[in-house]
VOGU-3710 file (C-alpha; in Angstrom, 3 decimals, decimal comma):
1> mtdtikrime> 20,660/-26,102/-12,337  20,047/-28,746/-9,451  23,197/-26,870/-7,237  21,477/-23,667/-7,725  18,666/-24,668/-6,575  20,300/-26,908/-3,337  21,890/-23,107/-2,590  18,821/-21,034/-2,619  17,302/-23,990/-0,224  19,857/-23,342/1,736
11> rmidhyvlvc> 19,592/-19,689/2,084  15,860/-19,921/2,412  16,781/-22,542/5,319  19,309/-20,387/6,781  16,908/-17,483/6,979  13,712/-19,239/7,476  12,748/-16,782/10,203  11,738/-14,316/7,288  10,377/-16,949/4,924  7,847/-17,990/6,890
21> lflalfimtl> 6,859/-13,691/7,608  6,656/-13,539/4,032  4,595/-16,215/3,687  2,278/-15,386/6,026  2,021/-12,404/4,014  1,251/-13,606/0,971  -1,314/-15,962/2,979  -3,279/-12,989/4,830  -3,595/-10,688/1,545  -5,845/-13,816/0,097
31> igvgnvtiig> -7,837/-14,295/3,133  -9,571/-10,505/3,637  -10,651/-10,149/7,319  -9,920/-12,778/8,233  -10,259/-16,805/8,143  -10,453/-18,880/12,124  -9,395/-22,092/10,164  -5,953/-20,623/8,035  -5,081/-18,247/10,751  -5,190/-20,801/13,570
41> mlgvilcivg> -3,313/-22,953/11,148  -0,962/-19,990/10,610  -0,435/-18,654/13,864  0,195/-21,958/15,239  3,220/-22,389/13,491  4,997/-19,030/13,468  4,942/-19,645/17,241  6,610/-22,818/16,849  8,818/-21,046/14,636  9,449/-18,140/18,143
51> maqpssakad> 9,391/-20,488/20,488  12,635/-22,495/18,569  14,017/-18,922/18,654  17,537/-19,819/20,990  18,237/-16,847/21,844  17,135/-13,160/23,121  14,883/-10,357/21,157  14,787/-6,917/20,794  11,135/-5,395/20,823  9,809/-1,916/21,504
61> lwilvplivy> 7,482/-2,689/24,870  5,200/0,611/23,264  4,390/-1,176/20,347  4,523/-5,177/21,765  2,920/-5,043/25,185  -0,462/-3,002/23,527  -0,838/-5,409/20,733  -1,721/-7,505/23,375  -3,021/-6,067/25,677  -5,992/-4,956/22,793
71> nllslassyg> -5,678/-8,790/21,819  -6,833/-9,586/25,677  -9,533/-7,284/26,025  -10,590/-8,194/22,258  -11,043/-12,200/24,111  -12,339/-10,535/27,104  -15,617/-8,623/24,920  -16,202/-11,555/22,601  -16,183/-14,357/25,395  -18,629/-11,509/26,939
81> thgnivvgfa> -20,863/-10,942/24,072  -20,586/-14,945/22,504  -19,892/-16,416/25,481  -16,789/-17,841/23,054  -13,292/-16,439/22,881  -13,322/-17,278/18,779  -16,558/-15,341/17,774  -14,908/-11,752/17,274  -11,154/-10,306/16,067  -9,012/-11,567/18,639
91> stqmifpviy> -9,058/-14,805/16,941  -7,489/-13,644/13,817  -6,090/-10,685/14,799  -3,514/-12,138/17,377  -1,593/-13,027/15,239  -0,367/-9,489/14,413  1,909/-9,761/17,897  3,576/-12,470/16,564  4,432/-11,356/13,617  5,474/-8,039/15,305
101> llmayldgke> 7,834/-10,011/18,073  8,996/-12,589/14,672  10,166/-9,641/13,119  12,171/-8,537/16,188  14,795/-11,657/15,472  15,663/-10,070/12,062  18,809/-8,206/11,666  18,909/-5,149/10,051  20,092/-6,860/6,540  17,178/-9,153/7,176
111> lgilkrlaal> 14,718/-7,148/8,012  15,765/-4,824/4,415  14,847/-7,642/2,600  11,703/-8,638/4,213  10,231/-5,029/3,127  11,609/-5,716/0,031  9,825/-8,954/-0,440  6,567/-7,082/0,696  7,423/-3,893/-1,999  7,773/-6,832/-4,715
121> wtatvaaigv> 4,462/-9,027/-3,825  2,541/-5,624/-3,731  3,494/-4,951/-7,097  2,597/-8,257/-8,558  -0,441/-8,046/-6,675  -0,699/-4,778/-8,630  0,294/-7,135/-12,556  -2,674/-9,885/-11,847  -5,231/-6,763/-10,879  -3,635/-4,843/-13,614
131> gqfvfralsg> -4,676/-8,387/-15,979  -7,770/-9,558/-14,312  -9,326/-5,207/-15,062  -8,380/-6,153/-19,392  -9,430/-9,860/-18,667  -12,926/-8,404/-17,841  -13,668/-5,892/-19,826  -12,532/-7,605/-22,417  -15,821/-9,964/-21,901  -18,060/-6,921/-21,557
141> gssrlggllg> -17,893/-6,177/-18,258  -16,093/-3,433/-15,916  -15,925/-2,610/-12,870  -13,590/-0,682/-9,950  -10,518/-3,324/-9,220  -10,704/-5,059/-6,290  -7,855/-7,916/-6,867  -6,501/-10,356/-4,881  -7,934/-8,966/-1,600  -11,337/-8,496/-3,255
151> npnalgiflv> -12,556/-5,040/-2,332  -11,474/-1,616/-4,245  -10,801/0,061/-1,117  -9,020/-2,321/0,889  -6,379/-3,021/-2,494  -6,172/0,874/-2,963  -4,828/1,682/0,800  -2,696/-2,239/-0,217  -0,933/-0,125/-3,380  -0,112/2,706/-1,524
161> lgwfalmgte> 1,387/1,298/1,668  3,547/-1,028/-1,276  4,041/2,471/-3,083  5,760/4,095/-0,354  7,406/1,000/0,927  9,301/0,859/-2,522  10,589/4,111/-2,171  11,875/2,801/1,045  13,891/0,004/-0,835  16,486/1,491/-2,584
171> psceerekgc> 18,571/-1,454/-4,618  21,371/-1,886/-2,876  25,548/-1,243/-4,159  25,996/-4,327/-5,675  22,599/-4,670/-7,341  22,874/-0,934/-9,103  26,534/-1,927/-10,315  24,566/-4,763/-11,774  22,436/-3,056/-13,721  19,279/-4,045/-11,558
181> agywkclepi> 17,901/-0,515/-9,993  16,195/0,438/-12,720  14,197/-3,096/-12,932  13,035/-1,757/-9,476  11,781/1,748/-10,271  9,722/-0,504/-13,312  7,609/-1,375/-10,751  6,435/1,646/-9,772  4,358/2,559/-12,118  1,950/-1,366/-12,172
191> iltalaltls> 1,615/0,038/-8,454  0,313/2,850/-9,871  -1,883/1,918/-12,503  -3,382/-0,866/-10,216  -3,909/1,988/-8,020  -5,855/3,832/-10,359  -8,260/1,169/-11,472  -9,824/0,953/-7,548  -11,173/4,511/-7,762  -10,474/4,647/-4,216
201> mgsfvamaag> -10,881/8,062/-2,991  -10,277/6,989/0,556  -6,670/5,711/-0,379  -5,865/9,006/-2,912  -6,227/11,341/-0,098  -4,333/9,018/2,331  -1,648/8,879/-0,549  -1,878/12,436/-0,218  -1,117/12,770/3,026  1,888/10,404/2,883
211> iaallvqkkq> 3,705/12,187/0,262  2,877/15,497/2,435  4,630/13,815/5,115  7,401/12,997/2,806  8,281/16,946/2,378  7,735/17,939/5,601  10,545/15,756/6,640  12,448/16,677/3,362  12,287/19,995/4,279  13,616/19,171/7,790
221> yapfketvff> 17,132/18,857/5,932  17,229/19,992/2,396  16,230/24,034/0,603  12,871/25,266/-0,575  13,584/24,854/-3,692  14,792/21,284/-3,147  11,569/20,428/-1,181  9,687/21,865/-4,146  11,729/20,021/-6,482  11,531/16,884/-5,184
231> gscllaragf> 7,647/17,301/-4,499  7,215/17,884/-8,156  9,401/15,058/-9,360  7,212/12,416/-6,806  4,114/14,001/-8,026  5,236/13,906/-11,865  5,551/10,148/-11,595  2,395/9,740/-9,210  0,449/11,949/-11,818  2,144/9,911/-14,949
241> gigmgillyl> 1,392/6,288/-13,584  -2,247/6,890/-11,950  -3,683/8,827/-15,610  -2,328/5,267/-17,096  -5,112/3,299/-14,439  -7,787/6,224/-15,183  -7,806/5,971/-19,195  -7,272/2,291/-19,091  -10,579/2,281/-16,709  -12,491/5,213/-19,127
251> aadrtdvpwi> -11,780/2,877/-22,240  -13,130/-0,087/-20,412  -16,550/1,571/-18,950  -16,908/4,383/-21,279  -16,080/2,722/-24,489  -17,636/0,506/-26,912  -14,340/-0,615/-28,176  -12,460/-2,963/-25,223  -10,156/-4,331/-27,058  -8,492/-0,617/-27,172
261> cillllyivl> -7,608/-1,975/-23,646  -5,263/-3,882/-25,032  -3,335/-1,473/-26,729  -3,514/0,513/-23,598  -1,679/-2,255/-21,820  0,684/-2,368/-23,813  1,707/0,725/-23,402  1,891/0,549/-19,722  3,940/-2,103/-20,313  6,380/0,002/-22,283
271> aalnwpeycr> 6,194/2,993/-20,209  7,354/0,509/-17,225  10,271/-0,493/-19,190  11,483/2,753/-19,267  10,508/4,349/-16,486  13,620/4,717/-15,000  14,692/6,585/-18,411  11,456/9,037/-16,867  12,367/9,150/-13,979  16,667/10,929/-15,441
281> fleryrrmpv> 14,304/12,800/-17,858  12,535/14,514/-14,967  15,827/15,117/-12,778  17,475/16,472/-15,968  14,953/19,202/-16,961  13,930/20,369/-13,573  11,390/22,301/-15,042  9,290/19,634/-16,236  8,226/17,906/-13,128  6,675/21,249/-12,237
291> lisgcgllva> 4,672/21,151/-15,477  3,612/17,642/-15,091  2,361/17,909/-11,542  0,560/20,707/-12,338  -1,399/18,158/-15,427  -1,518/15,745/-12,280  -4,332/17,843/-11,124  -6,238/17,002/-14,388  -5,496/13,694/-13,086  -6,875/13,946/-10,132
301> aaavlvrpss> -10,325/15,689/-11,429  -10,995/12,869/-14,167  -10,262/10,429/-11,299  -13,295/12,233/-9,324  -15,620/12,798/-12,299  -15,800/9,056/-13,353  -16,841/8,730/-9,715  -18,930/11,435/-8,828  -20,464/9,424/-6,225  -17,688/9,624/-3,907
311> fatfaerlem> -18,941/12,601/-2,390  -21,925/11,321/-1,048  -19,555/7,878/0,207  -17,750/10,529/2,126  -21,207/11,885/3,802  -22,168/8,987/4,376  -19,265/7,548/6,589  -19,520/10,694/8,450  -22,767/9,979/9,593  -21,569/6,366/10,392
321> mrnglkyltv> -18,686/7,931/12,702  -21,577/9,901/14,699  -23,736/7,257/14,525  -20,534/4,756/15,800  -19,653/8,034/18,613  -23,598/7,609/20,536  -22,542/3,732/21,618  -18,814/4,799/22,726  -20,165/4,867/26,284  -22,601/2,425/26,561
331> npllgvgpyq> -19,524/-0,033/27,924  -16,353/1,826/28,063  -14,809/-1,328/29,267  -15,239/-3,842/27,138  -17,696/-2,786/24,382  -20,931/-4,044/23,571  -18,788/-6,655/21,737  -17,962/-7,955/18,522  -19,960/-7,621/15,127  -22,866/-6,524/17,767
341> wrilnlydgd> -22,597/-2,694/16,275  -24,022/-3,973/12,773  -27,460/-5,131/15,323  -27,225/-1,900/17,385  -27,269/0,334/13,591  -30,512/-1,736/11,837  -32,490/-0,940/14,822  -31,408/2,056/16,162  -33,942/4,333/14,485  -30,840/6,014/12,444
351> kyfntyhihn> -30,119/5,150/9,159  -28,854/1,809/8,633  -25,088/1,679/7,080  -25,933/-2,573/5,841  -22,049/-2,528/7,002  -19,624/-4,482/9,473  -17,591/-2,414/10,445  -17,457/1,790/11,139  -15,780/3,072/8,415  -13,105/4,834/11,116
361> afihvgvelg> -10,957/1,974/12,968  -10,665/3,703/16,286  -14,518/4,591/16,845  -15,163/0,802/15,507  -12,573/-0,667/18,327  -13,776/1,869/21,181  -17,351/0,567/20,663  -17,091/-2,833/20,212  -13,953/-3,874/22,523  -14,009/-0,532/24,307
371> lvalgmliiv> -12,405/2,404/25,514  -9,071/0,729/26,770  -8,977/-1,307/23,240  -8,994/2,024/21,843  -6,492/3,780/23,799  -3,881/0,669/23,383  -4,049/1,332/19,896  -3,975/5,074/20,429  -0,814/3,941/21,952  0,672/1,465/19,194
381> tvrcfmkkkd> -0,054/4,290/17,013  1,342/7,878/18,474  4,514/5,320/19,513  4,586/4,442/15,848  5,139/8,725/14,782  7,652/8,772/17,700  10,221/6,405/16,265  12,594/7,455/13,907  12,571/5,461/10,407  13,032/5,880/6,975
391> aalqagctaf> 11,125/9,016/5,370  9,161/6,433/2,868  8,271/4,187/5,830  6,996/7,167/7,998  4,496/8,321/4,834  3,329/4,885/4,524  2,459/4,871/8,613  1,220/8,891/7,970  -1,191/7,610/4,441  -2,360/3,995/6,269
401> lfhslmdtgf> -3,704/6,369/9,804  -5,071/8,571/7,729  -7,151/6,005/5,535  -7,456/3,850/9,080  -9,346/7,454/9,971  -12,204/6,597/7,108  -12,609/2,955/6,329  -12,084/-0,376/7,499  -8,351/-1,797/5,991  -7,185/-2,642/9,554
411> fymgifslam> -9,248/-5,308/9,646  -7,901/-6,759/6,562  -5,167/-9,045/7,883  -3,226/-8,109/4,628  -3,490/-4,637/5,443  -2,344/-4,307/8,886  0,178/-7,087/8,108  1,969/-5,177/5,196  1,664/-2,145/7,486  3,765/-3,991/10,120
421> itaaqpaekg> 6,290/-5,369/8,068  6,332/-2,116/6,530  7,015/0,672/8,708  7,971/-1,661/11,721  11,912/-1,598/13,284  11,464/-3,511/16,455  14,964/-3,524/17,198  14,735/0,656/17,394  14,072/2,058/21,207  13,517/-1,414/21,814
431> kkigaaaars> 14,334/-3,588/24,895  15,901/-6,775/25,268  13,281/-9,465/25,807  14,882/-12,988/27,350  14,631/-16,332/24,978  12,591/-17,445/27,935  10,309/-14,472/27,848  9,643/-14,607/24,273  9,008/-18,772/24,860  6,516/-18,170/26,965
441> ifgvlgvlfa> 4,864/-15,148/25,159  4,483/-17,489/21,336  3,744/-20,495/23,806  0,656/-18,690/25,102  -0,566/-17,238/21,952  0,090/-20,870/19,950  -2,428/-22,715/22,644  -5,005/-20,272/22,093  -4,841/-20,647/18,378  -4,774/-24,594/18,817
451> ynliwyarvt> -7,898/-23,664/20,822  -9,327/-21,908/18,358  -8,864/-24,358/15,445  -10,116/-26,956/17,661  -13,135/-25,075/18,640  -13,604/-24,333/15,314  -14,111/-27,616/14,049  -15,980/-28,594/16,490  -18,396/-25,926/15,451  -18,738/-26,036/12,068
//
């Protein structure tokens, strides 16, 4: 036992950059939209790790440079509005270029392991969330699942990203020989069940967009019938998993016998354990996926009926976006300033939405940080879709983009970090960054993180 632990620790030390990145994702999942102290300490640590790298890295400058410029503009906007560089988005979002540059030091195998760990962490978050939901139901209360992220809509897109990442990280040949591939597939229904419990319509739409992207890519190299079969299998799995979650929600929220949740939870566990057999069943009987995916439409209808307010919520978000568009040209260079749109909305005579973020990341960035910062985000987005990556990871990018057009997932540290880790391929179309240049970037960002820590400690 001692020798086994020793070997594990030695492997972790050999791949300490990988370990640090995964721990960063773990921490940022738990802090919502950010915490200056925690992100400051984490940023300093990651920058030290980066400065310790002896070699050059290969990263896509069309992603790294715009991310850095975006944060520099965010710093300037914070200073112009609040008189300091800490109150605002940059004090936390500066960690994103650090993560991206550190990922450039991982080889292909390490990058694959990181993506699989991210998918496994998503499944863990989902399992914890399902457990929390059942516990609350037995305690006499039920509501949409927010889980470790604290918000149903945020948890929803987090799980969608994890689901696509799970599809894009197939077990190795060695693991297949050992029979581990089936266990990996068992994670899928857990993620789907938790996703259903969020009742996040925006996440469902984003998921549909990602599935559509998968089918488009599949059609490029497969016959039409194979594409239809692939899509029906995918929808049959999604419909079954989400359907179990909808039933669990109805048992907790619409009945007077919440103990039924225990029976449904046992059923979900058994379904997860037998999920590989269900997948083989879909592949063996080629007409069944079409029939089951058709029944998935009933699941979608049930989700809408359970949360009929979703239409009013969507209409309100359109109003919010229209309100935000009025402020895009107030200060095109640096925007109106971080957290200022909420105040402007309070006094502008329009409907008051009582939220800090416009539910469209691009409009919000353009309003509060300026059109140049918005341009940087657009460059990163376009570049991500120009890169030839795995179809499932490209689908995750599509889902995140659609969600960002109607919600605030971009501002959650764990969500954007998960999107980067699961979809980024820094070396693809990347340019060599010398060791000295990389250390300079890490050094400057590390000093900024340290400054944020000192300033925040003095103020609080």
